[in-house]
N, C-alpha and C positions, 0 to 999 in steps of 0.2 A: 812927489810925483803927482801929476794931475790925474783925476778920475776920468774914465771913459764916460762921455755924455754927448748930447746933441751938438755942443759947441766944439768939443775936442776931437771928435771922430774924424780921422783923415778921409778925404774923398776917395782915396785909392782903396780903402777898405770897405766902403759902402757897396752893397749889392744893388741898391737903387737910390735915386736922389729925389724922389717925390715927397711932397708933404702930405701926410695921411690925415685926413679930416673925418673920415667915416669908418665906423666899425661894421664890417659885414660878416665876420667870422667870430664865433665864441669857441674857445678851445678849452676843454676840460682835461686837466693833467699837465701842468706847466713844468714838466721835467725836462731833462736833457734831450731826450729823443725828439720831442716836439720842436724844441728850439734849434736842433741841428737838422731837422728833416722838413716838416711841413712849413716851418717859418722860412727856411732857405728857398724852397720851391716857390713860396708866395712872393718872396723878394724878387726872384728871377722873373716871375709873372708880371710884377709891377714895373720892373725895369723895362719890360717890353710894352705893356699896355696899362694905362691908368685905370683905376676902378675903385669902388668902395670896399676895399678888401683889407682894411686894418683888422688886426686880431686882438681880441680881448682875452687875455690869458687867465685861467682860473686854476690856481693850485688847490689841491685837496685839503691838506692840513697844515703843512709847513709854510711859514712866512719868509723863510730865508731868501729864496730867489725873488719873491715878490718885493720884499723890502730893498734888496740890492738893485733890482731893476728900477724901482722908483727913484733911488738915489742916483741912477745913471740915465735918467730921462728915458727909461724903458729900453735901454740899449744893452747889449752884451756882444761878445765876440764868439765866433766859431773857429776853433783851432783845428784845421785839417792837417793831420800829421801822418807821415810815413817815414821809413828810414832814409828816404832820399830828400825829403823837403818838408817844410812847415809853412802853411798858408793860413793867414788870418783874415776873416771877413766879418762884417757886421750886417746882419739882416735888416734891422731897423723897421720891423713891420708891426710891432705891438702898439696899440693905442691905449691900453690899460692893463692892469693886473690886480687881482685880489685873491684872498683865501676863502674858499667855500665854507670851511668850518667856522670862520669868523663872521661871514656875511651870507648865510644860507638863502635868504630871500633875494639877495642880489643876483644869485645864480639864475633864479627863475625869471627875474626881471630882464636880465641880459638876453636870455634865450627868447623871451617873449617880445623883445623890442622889435618894432617894425623893420628896422634896418638890418636885422640879423637874417642872413640868407642861408648860412651853413653853421652847423655845430660839428666840430671835429673832436675826436676822443683819442687820448693815449693814457688809459687808466690801468693798463696791464690786464692780463687774463683774469686776475682775481677781482678786478674792479667791477665785474658784471654781475656779481652775486647770483650766480646760477648753479644748479646742481650738476656736477660732472656726469652723474649717472643718467639723468633725463635730458640734460642741456636746457631744461626749462628754468624759469625763475625759482629761486630757492625761497619758498614761502615760509619755511621754518626759520629762516634767518631773522633774528629780532629787529635788525635795522630795516629790513623789507617790511615787516609787519608795522613798524612805527611809521614808515613812509605812507603806507596805505591808510593809517589811522587819521591822517591829516596833519601830523606834525611837520615842521620844516624838514624837507627830505635830506637825507645824508648819503644815500646810495646813488650811484650814477644813474641807474634805471629810474629810480624815484625822482631824481632831479629832472631828468629828461621828460618823463611823462607828466609830472606836475607842471613843468614849464610849458609843454605843448598844450596842456589843458588851459593854462593862463593865456597862451597865445590865441587859442581858439576863441576864448571869451572876449578878447580885446579887439582882434581884427582879422584873424583867420588867414593871414598871409602864408603862402606855401613856404616850406623850409626843407632843407636836407640835413640828415644826421649821418655823418661820415665817420665810421670807426676806422682807426688806424692801428689797431692792436693785432697781435698775432693769434687770431682766432680763425679757424676754418669757416669760410662764408661769413666774415665778420659783420657785414651789413645785414645779411639775412638773419643772423643770430641776434643782433641788436634789435631788429624790427620785431622778432618773435618775443623777446623779453619785454619790450615796451608794450606790445599788444596784450601780453599776459597780465602785465600790471594794470593796464587800462580795463581789461575784462574783469578784474577783481574789484573794481570800484563799484559803489552803489549804482543802481540802474539809472537814476536821474543824472549821473555824471558819465556813466559808461557809454551809453548808446550813441550820443552825439559825437563824443570823442573818438570812438572806434570808427565811425563812418568817416570822420574828417581825416584820421590817420591814413586810411586807405586812399583818400582822394587827394590830399595835399602835402603829404610828407613822404620823401623818398629816403631809402637807406642803401645807397650803392655799396657794393663790395669793393675792397681795396687790398693791395699787397704793398707793404712798406719794407724797405731793406736798407739799413745803414748801421754799422757797428758804432755805438756811441758809449764809451766808457764813462765811469764816474769822474767828476772833476777832482783834480789834485792841485797842490801848490805849483807843480811843474808847469801847468798850463797858464796860471797867472804869471809865472816868470817869463813864459814865452811871449805873452802879450806885452809885458813890460819891456822886453828886449826888442821886439819888432816894432811896436807902436809907440813905445815910450809912455804908456798909460797904465793906470791901475784899473783892472776889471776884476771884481771879486767873484763873478759868476760866469767865467768863460765856459764854453762847452767843447770838449774834445770830440773829434770824429775822424773816422777814416775818410780818405778821398772818395771812395765808392759810395754811390747813392742811387737808389732805384725806387720808383713808385708806379704802380699799375692800378688803374681805377676803371670802374664802369662809369660811363658818361651819362649818369642819370641824376641830374641836379634840378630840383624843383624851381629854383629862383636864381639861376645863374651861378657862375663860378669864376675864379681867377683863371688866367691863361697858363695854367701850370705846365702845359706841354713845352713852354719856352724855357722851363728849367729842366726838361728832359723827362717829364712824366709821360707815361704811355696810357692811352685810353683804349679800352677793348670791350666787346660785348660779353666776354667770358673771362673773369679773373681767376677762376678756380685752378686752371693749370699752373698759373704763376704762384698762386698761394701754396699749392702743394709742393712745387719746386722749392720754395723758400722754407716752408714749415718743416719739410722733411730733410732735404739735402743740406740746407744751411742750419736751421734751428735744431733739428734732431741730432745731427752730427755734432753741433756746437755743444749740446748737453753732454754727450759722451766725453768729449774732450775736456769739458769742465770737471766732470766727476772723477774721471781717471786722473786728471792732472792734480786736482785737490788732494786726492787720496795718496798721491805719490809726492806730495810736498810742493807743488808748483803754485805760485801766486798768480801767474798770468796765463792767458790762453796761448800766447806765443811760446812761453817756456814749456807748457804742456805739450804743444804740437811738436816741439823740437825733440821730444823723446821718441825714439824710433817706434817703440811699442804703441804709443798713443797715436802717432801718425798712421801706423798700419791699421789700428783698430778703427780710426776715423775713416780711412779709405774704404775699409771693408763694410762698415755699417752704411756708408753712403752708397757705394756701388752695388753691394750685394743685397742689402736689406731694404734700403729706401728707394733707390732708383727704379727697380723693376715694378714699383707700385704706383708710378706716376706716368702721365703722358707729357712728354717734354714739349713746351710750346714751339711752334714752327720757327719762330724767330730767335730761338736760343740754340747756340752751338754748345752742346753738352760737354764736350771735351774742354772747350775754352772756359765754360762756366765752372767746372770742377777745378781746373788749374787756378782760376781766379779765387775760388774759395780758399784753397790752401795758401795762396799768397796773402789773402786777407787775414787768415788765422795766424800766419807767421809774421805779421806786422809787429816787429819788436819795439817800435817807437810808440805804439798805441797804449800799451799798459792795460789792456782789457783784462780784468781780474776774473779768475775762476769762480770766486765767491759771488760775483755779480751775475755771471751767466748761469750759475747753478742754483741761484735763489728762485723760490716759487716753483720748484720742480713739480709739485703736486698738480698745479694747473697746467704747466707747460707740457709735461709728458702725456697728460690726458689728451692733448691736441696732436701729439706727434707719434705716439707708439701704437695705440689700439688698432686703428684701421690698417696700418701698414703690416702689423704683426698678423692680424687675422687673414689678410690676403695670402701670406705665406702658409699659415697653418691650414687653411682650407685646401691648399695645394699639396699638403702632406709634408711640409718642410718647417722645421723649427728655426726661426731667424735668430741665430746665435748672438749677434751683436745688439739686437734690440733687447734680448734678455739680459745681456751684459749691462746695457744702459740702465735698466730698471734696478739691477742688483747694485750697481755702483751708486745710484741715487740713494737707495735704502741704506747702504753702508755710510754714506755721508750724513744722512738724517738720523739714523738710529744704529750707531756702530755696534756690532756684536760684542758680547762680553769679552774683555781681554784685548780687543782690537782698538788701536788708536787711529782715528780717522784724520787727525791733524787739525791745525788751526784754520786752514782755509775752508775745509768742510764745515767746521764748527761755526764759521762766520756766515754761512749761507742762511738766509731767512726763508722760512716756509711756514705757512699757517698750519700745516699738518704735522710739524716736527714733534710737538708734544704728544699727540695721539699715536704717532708711530713709535716713539720711545716707550710709551705706556704699553702698547701692544707687544713690543719686543720683550719687555719685562714680564708681562702677564703670560705669554704663550710658552716661553721656556725653551723652545727649539726653533731652529731656523726654518724648517719646513712648516711648522705650525704658524710661525710669525708671517711668513710670506703668503701663506694661504689666507690668513686673516686679512692681510693688506688687500689682496685681490678681492676678497668677498666684501670688503667695505665699499667697493665701487670706485676705488681710486682711479682705476683704468677702465672703467665700464664693466657692465655685467657679463657680456659675452666672453671677453678675454679671461674672466675669472673661471669659466667653465673648461678652459683649455688646460688640462692638468699637465700636459707635456711642456707647455710654456712656463707655467707656474713652478713646476719642479726644476726646470732649467734655471730659472731665476734664483731659486733657493740654493742650487748647487754652486752658482757663481758667487753668491753671498759667502758661502763657506770657503770657497777658494780664496776670495779676497781677504777674508778674515785670517786665514791660516798662512797663506803663501804670498799675499799681496796682489795689487791690481795688475801688475805685469804678467803674473802667472795666469790670472783669470783671462786676460786678453789672449795669451798664447793658447790657452785651452779653447777659447772661442774660435780662434783661427784654425786650430787643428781639426775642428769638426766640420769645416766648410771648404770646398774646393775653391780655388781662385776663380773669380768671375771674369767673363769676357769684357766686362765694363771697366775692370781695373786699369788704371793708367800709370 
């Protein structure tokens, strides 16, 4: 079977047919999400309007996708899958790809290049090397200290700041840094971290760079939304069946896709609106809509599902107790804490969320959604929980979410969390296990977790919430996740928002 490449790609699969000669975007984080989201929007923009918007993709450490893309003339397919249909498209927007760990100086050169107008990021919450407690740059991190010392930078913030410093010295052309990660105020947050890194440089480097950052570099906020599972052999088989070609790095994705951005670009941008992107002066309501209603609920579905033996999100949601817990955390704990954007019909949005989670064809795994919970929950739980606690109410299903996460990461003695929980990756897993072994009781363990700053300092002082989390951990360990969900439901009246 022929390999997917520039010669073999069917015209019917191409999202645009222009010849890309210029690179205008450098993307850090060449994973599935970027290739199924920003790349697809950029292809739609190029299909409508020509421009210098080829994307140079930079993988962090792994060369698997980079090597495969080079073997395929930088092409790959996006497999949009639902129970009703499978659609395969080829974005064809990348002009190059390499691995940052193998070519660290090339990262700086690419961002500093005169033709680069935008740097986009999908490096996950953990990729920003910040302290969850202060939301500032983690200067205790050895990698951050090494980047400040002048070594070839390895952290995302170090790479950005050192590259911007190089750009200033070379030609000082304006540029935009666009975070596409699930962080509240992701652009504002990235700007803060870059400026903190710059402020820590020696005075002869710091002053000019700090002034130039304020003058010529923009950091728009954005909200991204598309469920993109990990690639499996099934998607390679789908490409082979529909296109008659071998693609070793196809990207599966749900049909739904959404992108909301502040229109604050220092040196131009693609016409992403022709792919359906929305531009607004205030992204925050859309961010909270997604971070809490979609992402926050998604986490609870993943943890309860994994603890009850479910490999996929669809299988987890199919369990009545998980579906009920998901509806309650969404409608009773998260929804009252946000202002719904005027152009969103909330009933339709909620119904659409449950349709997306129930997509049985997608195979989105609980272990993928549940990974990196220490960073994800810090974005989703504290502010929402504190809103309720200040009003005199303990948000039962937010407490259940934290408890289910802790049971996945550090299962209580005698409790088997199962293979799907064990497969979740989290940088704090080892420290959580150590804390559980050291403290000896559930209450002491949960208290120590909160005091560590995992979910911020203020929530750690709310003993009613901390105690409720500990109670749910015990219920899960003794009676199982369904019993804990039933206990959470028994403590709250049905909300008027339930549908």
